[in-house]
C-alpha positions in Angstrom: 0.0 0.0 0.0 2.6 2.6 1.1 5.4 1.4 -1.2 4.0 1.6 -4.6 5.0 4.4 -6.9 2.7 7.4 -6.6 0.6 8.8 -9.5 1.4 12.3 -10.8 -1.0 15.1 -11.6 0.4 18.2 -13.3 -1.2 21.6 -12.3 -0.6 25.2 -13.1 0.8 27.1 -16.0 4.2 28.6 -16.8 6.3 29.1 -13.8 3.5 27.8 -11.6 3.5 24.4 -13.4 4.1 21.7 -10.8 3.9 17.9 -10.4 1.8 16.7 -7.6 2.3 13.1 -6.3 -0.7 11.2 -5.0 -1.8 7.8 -4.0 -5.4 6.6 -4.3 -6.9 3.4 -3.1 -10.2 2.4 -4.8 -13.2 1.6 -2.7 -16.3 -0.5 -3.0 -18.9 2.1 -1.9 -20.2 5.5 -2.9 -18.4 7.3 -0.1 -14.7 8.2 -0.5 -12.1 9.9 1.7 -9.7 12.7 0.9 -6.7 13.2 3.3 -5.2 16.7 3.7 -1.9 16.7 5.5 -0.5 19.5 7.8 2.2 22.0 7.0 5.6 20.3 6.5 3.9 16.9 6.7 3.2 14.4 3.8 1.1 11.4 2.8 3.6 9.1 4.5 2.9 10.5 8.0 1.7 8.2 10.9 -1.9 9.4 10.7 -2.1 9.3 6.9 -0.7 5.8 6.8 -2.9 4.6 9.6 -6.1 6.0 8.0 -5.1 4.6 4.6 -4.7 1.1 6.1 -8.0 1.5 8.1 -9.9 2.6 4.9 -8.5 -0.1 2.8 -9.5 -2.8 5.3 -13.1 -1.5 5.1 -13.2 -1.1 1.3 -13.3 2.7 1.5 -11.6 4.7 -1.3 -9.0 7.1 -0.1 -6.8 9.7 -1.8 -3.8 11.3 -0.2 -1.2 13.5 -1.7 1.8 15.7 -1.1 1.4 19.5 -1.5 3.9 21.2 -3.8 7.1 21.7 -1.9 6.4 18.7 0.3 7.3 15.0 0.2 7.3 13.5 -3.3 5.7 16.4 -5.1 7.6 19.0 -7.1 8.2 22.7 -6.4 10.0 24.5 -3.6 8.4 25.2 -0.2 9.7 28.8 -0.4 7.7 29.4 -3.5 4.4 27.9 -2.4 1.5 29.4 -0.5 -2.0 28.5 0.7 -3.7 29.3 -2.6 -1.4 26.8 -4.4 -2.2 24.1 -1.9 -5.9 24.9 -2.0 -5.8 24.5 -5.8 -4.1 21.2 -5.4 -6.7 20.0 -2.8 -9.5 21.0 -5.1 -7.9 19.1 -8.0 -7.6 16.0 -5.9 -11.2 16.3 -4.7 -12.1 16.4 -8.4 -10.3 13.2 -9.1 -12.6 11.3 -6.7 -15.7 9.8 -8.3 -17.7 8.8 -5.2 -21.2 10.3 -4.7 -20.0 11.7 -1.4 -16.5 12.7 -0.2 -15.4 13.1 3.4 -12.5 15.4 3.8 -10.0 14.8 6.6 -7.7 17.6 7.4 -4.8 17.7 9.9 -3.5 21.0 11.2 -3.1 23.2 8.1 -5.0 20.5 6.3 -8.0 21.5 8.5 -7.8 25.1 7.2 -7.6 23.8 3.6 -10.6 21.5 4.2 -12.6 24.5 5.4 -11.5 26.6 2.4 -12.4 23.7 0.1 -15.8 23.5 1.7 -16.3 27.3 1.2 -15.2 27.0 -2.4 -17.7 24.1 -3.0 -20.5 26.1 -1.4 -19.8 29.1 -3.7 -20.1 26.8 -6.7 -23.3 25.2 -5.4 -21.5 21.8 -5.1 -21.8 21.2 -1.4 -23.9 18.1 -2.1 -20.8 16.1 -2.8 -19.3 16.9 0.6 -20.1 14.2 3.1 -18.5 15.9 6.0 -15.3 17.3 7.5 -13.1 15.7 10.1 -10.6 18.2 11.4 -7.6 17.4 13.6 -6.2 20.4 15.5 -7.4 22.6 12.6 -4.9 25.5 12.1 -7.4 27.7 10.3 -6.0 31.2 9.3 -2.6 29.7 10.3 -0.4 32.2 8.4 -1.9 35.2 10.2 -3.2 34.0 13.6 -0.6 31.3 14.4 2.4 32.6 12.5 2.6 36.3 11.9 0.9 37.4 15.1 3.1 35.1 17.2 6.4 36.0 15.6 8.9 38.1 17.6 9.7 41.6 16.1 13.1 40.5 14.8 11.4 37.7 12.8 8.8 40.1 11.3 11.7 42.4 10.4 13.5 39.6 8.6 10.5 38.7 6.6 9.9 42.3 5.7 13.5 43.0 4.8 14.7 39.6 3.4 11.4 38.0 2.3 12.0 35.0 4.5 12.6 33.9 8.1 13.9 30.4 9.0 11.8 29.5 12.0 13.1 26.9 14.5 11.0 23.7 14.7 10.4 21.3 17.5 10.1 18.5 14.9 13.4 18.9 13.0 15.2 21.4 10.8 14.2 25.1 10.7 11.5 25.9 8.1 11.0 29.0 6.0 8.2 31.5 6.7 8.2 33.7 3.6 6.6 37.1 3.0 4.8 35.4 0.1 3.3 32.8 2.4 2.0 35.5 4.9 0.7 38.0 2.3 -0.9 35.4 0.0 -2.5 33.8 3.1 -4.4 37.0 3.8 -6.5 36.3 0.7 -7.9 33.1 2.3 -8.7 34.1 5.9 -11.9 32.8 7.4 -12.1 35.1 10.5 -14.8 37.7 10.4 -17.4 35.8 8.3 -19.6 32.9 9.3 -18.9 29.8 7.3 -21.5 27.1 6.6 -19.7 24.1 5.1 -22.9 22.5 4.2 -21.9 19.2 5.8 -21.3 17.8 9.3 -18.0 18.9 11.0 -16.1 16.9 13.6 -13.2 18.5 15.3 -10.6 16.6 17.4 -8.4 18.9 19.5 -5.7 18.2 22.1 -5.7 20.5 25.1 -1.9 20.3 25.4 -1.4 21.4 21.8 1.4 24.0 21.8 1.1 24.7 18.1 -2.7 25.2 17.8 -4.1 26.2 21.2 -7.5 24.6 22.0 -9.0 28.1 22.2 -8.4 28.3 18.5 -10.7 25.3 18.0 -13.3 26.9 20.2 -13.2 30.1 18.1 -13.7 27.9 15.0 -16.9 26.4 16.5 -18.2 30.0 16.9 -17.3 30.8 13.3 -19.1 27.8 11.8 -22.7 28.5 10.9 -23.8 24.9 10.3 -25.8 23.2 13.0 -24.0 19.8 12.9 -20.7 20.7 14.5 -19.0 18.6 17.3 -15.8 19.4 19.1 -14.0 16.7 21.1 -11.4 18.1 23.5 -8.7 15.6 24.5 -7.3 16.7 27.8 -3.9 15.0 27.5 -3.6 15.3 23.7 -0.8 17.1 21.9 -0.7 18.6 18.4 0.0 15.4 16.6 -2.8 13.2 18.1 -1.0 10.1 16.7 -1.2 7.8 19.7 -3.2 4.6 19.4 -6.1 6.1 21.4 -6.1 9.2 19.3 -6.2 7.2 16.1 -9.2 5.2 17.4 -11.0 8.5 18.0 -10.2 9.6 14.6 -11.3 6.4 13.0 -14.6 6.5 14.9 -15.3 10.0 13.8 -14.7 9.1 10.2 -16.7 5.9 10.4 -19.7 7.7 11.8 -19.7 10.3 8.9 -19.2 7.5 6.4 -22.3 5.7 7.7 -24.3 8.9 7.7 -23.2 9.9 4.2 -23.9 6.4 2.8 -27.4 6.5 4.2 -28.2 10.1 3.0 
């Protein structure tokens, strides 16, 4: 499952042309899953692989992919931004042929899932969305969780040099570019109610140092749909990759699959 060569989808024009690597497991039913990874993560992460195995064992189709500048996909991280990754998520959604699609977004993937839902609603295509499962959703990440939290010297570096290499608790420093921050402002959700037109399930650790649980509470207030549930995990961190966390995630997905299949 995880070792086969990925398929490639080419997107964009000119300098924005890029090769996006993805893996899709066909399913037996009319409900399919789309996995959206977090910033700096990829389709080979613990959660992505666990959900891929879980879905395959149940005959559920699942598509997972690497954003441009991530994993096996082309492009440079320093050149990419939220709009690029949203375009890629929308293209992957379009590859799925199931009657209903449940989108699972982890961290930044949660923001992209919400942006995708907003995009579908504007096109009158919310009927294909079977639900959203959001894990520590980092909505409006570039503004609320990056720019506003940066020290003055980091903001000065971004303004002056166009990039700041931020330290990471998970490995090598990563670039926060002026392009990422400025382009992200075109995709902010704060200030306007959002009705995704589908059930939303949010899993959030209360010991998350990257996305504070207050950020998830604010999202619940922002969502205009009636079918929204937030599960706070008292001892949960940002990754929510422990066996008990994966079981919660699988249960949330399973419930939405059952509801979407019966709708």
